[in-house]
N, C-alpha and C positions, 0 to 999 in steps of 0.2 A: 273877516275875522281870522286871525292867525291860528293855524291848526297846531294843537299841542303835540309835542314830540312824544312818541310812544317808545318807552325804553324797554319794554318787556322782552322782545326778541334779542336785542343787543345784550341785555343782562343775562338772558338764558345762554347765549353763545359764550359770554365771558365766564360764567360758572362752569360750563362744560369744558371750556379750554383749561381752566384751573384744575378740574378733576382729571382731565387727560394728562396734564403735565405731571401731577402727583403720581398717577399710575405708571406712566412710562419712565419716569426718572427714578422713583423710589421702590416700585413694586413689580419690576419685570420678572424677577425670579418667582414671586408669588403667583403672578398671572400664568406663567408656564406650569407651575405646580398645580394650579387650579384645574387646568385642562388635563393634566396628567392623572389627576384623581377623579376625573369625571367620566362616567360611563356613557358612551354613545357607540352604537353599532349600526352600520349600514345594512339595510334589509328590512323586509316586512315583519319579521318576527319581533324585533326590538320595537318597531313602530306600533304594532298592534298591542304589545305588552303595555306600552305607556298609554295608549288610548283607553285602556281599561282603568286607568287611575284618574284621580281628580285633576281637572284641568289638563287632560291627556295631551292634546295637541300642543298646548303651550309648554308643557314639560318637554316634549320632544324637540320643539324649536329651541328651548332654553339649552338643552344638552347639546344640540347641534351647533349653535352659535358660540357656546363656551369653547368648543374645539379650536376656534380661531385664535385663542390666546397662546397657541403653540408658537405663533409669531406675535409677540406682545403688541407691537405697533399696529398691526392689522386688527387684532382683537379689540384694542382700545378704540380704533377708528370706527369699527362696526358698532361697538357699545355706545360711543358718542353720537353716532347717527341715530340710533333708536331713542336716545335721550332727547335729542333735539326734535326728532319727529313727534315724540309724545308731547313735549312742551309746546311745539308749534300748533298741533291739533287742539290741545287744551286751550291755548290762547285764542284760536279762531272760534272755538265753540263757546267759550264763556265771555270773551271780550270784557274782561274786568276793567273797572276804572283804574286810573293811574295810582290811586291811593292803596290799592290791594293787588295790583298786577304783579308785584314782587313775589306773590305766592306761587306763580307759575314755575320758576326755576328751582323752588325749594326742594321738590322731590329728588333732585339730582344729589343733594347732600345725603339724604337718607339712603339712597342706593349706593353711594360711594363708601359709606362707613364699613360695610362687611368686607370690602376689598382691602381697605387700608388697615383694618384692625382684626382681621381673621387670625393671623399668627398661626399658632399650632392647632387651632380649630380645623384647619383645612385637611388635616390627616383623618379626622373622624366625622366628616360630613357624610351623612347617609343619603341625603337627597341630592342627586347629581344636578338637578335643575335649579338648585338653590341660588347659584350665583347670577342667573339670568331671569329666573322666573318672575321676580317682582318688577323687573324692567318690562317684561312682556305684559304683565298685568296692568302696569301703568299705561302702556300703549293701548291695550284693549279698553281700559277705562276712558282714555281720551277719545277713542273712536265712539264709545257709547255716548259721551257728552255731545260730540258733534252730531250724532244721529238724533239725540233728544232735543237739541237747541236749534239746529240749522236746517233739518229737513221739515218742510212745511206740510206736504201732503200726508194725511193720516195713514193711507194704505202703505205708502213707501216707508214711512216711519216704523210701522208694525213689522213689515217684512225685514227691514234692516235690523231691527232689534232681535227678531227671531234668529236671523243669521248670526248675529253677535253672540247670542246665548248658545247656539250650537257649537261655536268654537270652544266654549268653556266646558262642554260635556266631558265626563259625567258631572252632575251638579251636586254631588254629596260633600263638597267642601274639601279643603286641604287639611285633613286631620293626620298629618304626617310630621313626626319629629325629625327635623333635618340632622340633629346631632345625637351622638351617643349619650353624652352627659349634658343634660339640658341646663342651659345657662340663660337666664332672662336677658342678659346683656345682648346676646346675639340675635334675639328676636325684637329687641326694642326699636332699632331703626325702622323695621318694616311696620311695626305698630304705629310709630310716629308718622310714617308715610300715609297710612290710612287716615290719621288725624289731619294731615296737611290737605289731602284730597277733600275731606269733609269740610275743612275750613275754606277751601276754594268755592265750594257750593254755597256755604254760608255767606261769603262775600258777594256772590252773585245774587242771592236772595235778598240781601240787605241793600243792594244798589239803589232801588227806587227810594227807599227810606233815607239813605245817606244824603240824598240831594236836599232834603228838607232839614235833616238833622246833621249838621256839619261835624259834630263830635264823633260820629261813627266813622266817617272817612279819616278824621285825624287820628283816631285810635288805631286803625289799620296802618296808617302811614308811619306813625311813631313806633309801632311794634316791630317794624321791619328791621330797625337798627339792632336791638338786642338779639332778635331771633337769628338774623344773619351772622352776627358775631359768634353766637353760640354754635351755629351750624359749622362755621369755618373752623372754630377751635376743635370741635369734636371730630369732624371728618378729615381735617387737613393737619392741624397742629398736633393732634394726638395720634398721628400716623405711626403704626408699629413698624419701626425701621431697625430692629435689632440686627446688626451686621452678622452676628453668629448664626442667626436663623437663616439668613440668606446664604451664608457660606455652606450650611448644612444642605440646603437645597441644591446648590451647585455641585457639591461633592458627591451627591447621589448620582448625578448624571455622569460626572467624571469617572466614577467607579464602574459604571456600566460600560463605558468605552475603554476602560483600562488605562486611563490617563493618570498614572501614579504621581508624576511630578507636579501636576496641577493641584492634586489633593494636598501634597506636602506644602506647596506654596501657599495654599489657602490658610493653613494654620500659622505659617511663618509670618504672613502679612496681616494676621487677625488684629483688629483694633481693640479687642477685649480679651479677657482670659478665656481660652477655648472651652467649649462645652465638652462633656464626656463623649457626645456624639462625634465631635470633630477629632478628639484625641484618638478614638478607636479607628476612625477612618485613616488618620495620619499614620498610626503605627502599622496598620495593615498595608497601607501604601508603601511604607518603608520596607516592610517585609517582602512585598512582591517586586519592589524595585531593587532589592538586594542591598539595601542601605541600613538595615536595622542594626547590624552589629556595630556600626559606626556611631549610633545615636542612643546607646544604652543609658545615657545619663538623662534622657528626656523624662519629664514627669508625666504620670498618668492621672494626676489630680485635676480633672476638669470640673467645671461648674454645671449644675443642673439648671436649665433655663426656666424662668417663671414669667407668667403674664399677670397683669393686674386683674383682668377678667379672662381667664383661660382655663383649659383643662390641665390636669396633672400630666406632665410630660414624661412618658415612658418610652424608652428606646424601642421596645417591642412593637410600638405602633408607629414610630417615625422611621428612623433609618435601620432599625433592628434586623429586618429580613436581609437587607443587603450586607450588613456587618456579619451576620451569621454566614452568609454565602462567601464573603471574602475570607472568612476564617476557616473555610473548609467544612463547616457544619451545614452541608447542603440540605439535609433532611429537616433541620430546624428552620432554615430559611424558607423551605417550601411550606412547612407546617404553618408558620406565621403568615406567610403571604396568602395561603389558601383560606385560613381562618379570617383574616382581614378582608379578603375578597367576598366571602360569604356574608360578613357583617356589613361591609361598607361598599361593596360593588367590585366587579371585575374590571377595574380601571386599567389603562395602559401600563402604568408604572408597576402594578402588581403582576400583570400578565408577562411583562418582560423578565421579572425576577423568576417567575415560575418556569418560563421557557429556558432560562439559563440553568435552573436546577434540573429540569428534565434532560437537558443535554448532558450535564455532568453524570447523571444516573443512567445514561444511555437508554432512556425511555423514549424511543423515537416516535412512537405513535402519539404519545402525550405531547411531545414537542410539536408535532404537526398540528395538533388541536389548537395549541396556543398561537402558532403561526397563523392559522386560519382566522382566529379571533382578532389578532393584531391587524390583519389585512382588511378587516371590516371597519377599521377606524379611518379617520381622515388623513392623519399625518404620521402614523407609526408603522406603515407597511414596509418602509425602508429597513427598519431594524429586523423585521421578520424575513425580508428577502436576503439580508446578509447572513442570517443564521441557517436558512434552509439548505444551502449546499453542503453544510457540515453534518447534516443528519446521516447517521450510519458511518461517519468517517471521523472518529475521534483523533486520528493521526493528523487531521487538518486543523485541530484546535489552535495550533501555534499561530494561525493567522488572526486570532482574536485574543488579545491579552486577557480580557475578562474571563475567558474560558480556559486558556492555557495555564495561567498562573494558579488558578484554583485547582485544576486537575492534578497539580503536583503535590498539593497538601490536603487532598480530599480525605475527609474522615469517614472511613468505611465501617468502623465499629458502631453498632447501634447504641443509642442513648435512650433508655426508657426512663425519662424524667418528666416532671410536670412542665407546663408551659410557663416559664418564669417571666414576669414582666421586668424584673431587675436582672438584666442579662450581663452587665459589665463584669462581675466576678467570673462568670462562665468563660467569657472570651479571654480574659487575662490569666485566670488561675486554674481553669479546667485542666485535668491531667493530660488531655490530648490536644490542648490548644497550641497553635503554632507560636503564640506569644509568651507561653509560660516561662520559657528559659531566658527570655529577654527582658521581662518586666516583672517585678514583684510589687504588686499594687495592693493597697489596703483601702477598704471602703467603709463608709459609715454603716452602722448596724442596720439602718432602714434599707440600705441598698443590698444587703446580703440576707435579709429575712424575707422569705417568700411566703 
């Protein structure tokens, strides 16, 4: 009798390859930003802190592997490996019939959606483990299935399950809101993931019955077409690819390195009307490059980005701290970076801004603190190492454009004002703003009412 071709693993590999293609081609900037806003520190203190939280070890592993998105191709390769391993173990554990084995690769789409549609949510993710946690949970679920269905000796099965449960300690559940402003949309893919895993178990339970009642197998088989079509449309075709959003992410890194010409070029080559975020970065880059006088006719009327399912986009939470810094308002930059760090975590991106602010204020001990924290990350110690020789030597700032340019326009006069979320009028029209004499900008009432 001719053996039937098992398409489960090839289909799983095809789905993962599609997901990897989408991430590496369209979401490289997002992947880098995800690790830049993820908190992970080398050492026992951070490890023990996470172990006291729900799914502690899995959270630590999730934060650790998220760091590899610093190199997007490497990060996607590791993520794809975990997805394939989880699907492979699930397939070996359940051994679903051909009519329902298409359920095995389906979780990949659920796990892909947060990456492709996060957009501006990534700025306000409170749970650093969010991006990898459900991948880790799928892997542990697959291991549990294998233990339950493939280990025959009762004693070994009990010991294996106890070990599996210990990995998930403490057991009080994940009652943590990953986002500041809760939006059901961002939770929905993970809730659907739970439903897909439950559907796999249902298919396994109905396997003996489907042999006698063919309509069960046919129902599973015919359901695959609309479900897969919906999954591809949601996770792939609705991919959030706003070019302005990706430009903003690049401009942030270019500003840290003082690459003013690249920032200006981002706006010149923009495929859409630039956002206010981009306009501010461009004008400040022109200022520091000594070109602002030649471009006084440029407009400051940018657009405010919106997402179909997303948070309200305020500069104070996105590029605001760096824009304050580039404007010479170092205390405002430090204030917002510190507040955001307390609220969302001391991630590398915020640590770098606070380090630059400490250097401008000649707070050398504070600068050493942030250097020590950056050195406990996987990939950001180089930035710390480049700054450390300048501690106590402001005369050497000329070697770092992001330090030297701002030191020339540093605002030393204290500003006792509230923390405004609409910061554009301050940067353009504030009495001591370096842009005040070059731009006269008018804003909508909602942007000037605090």
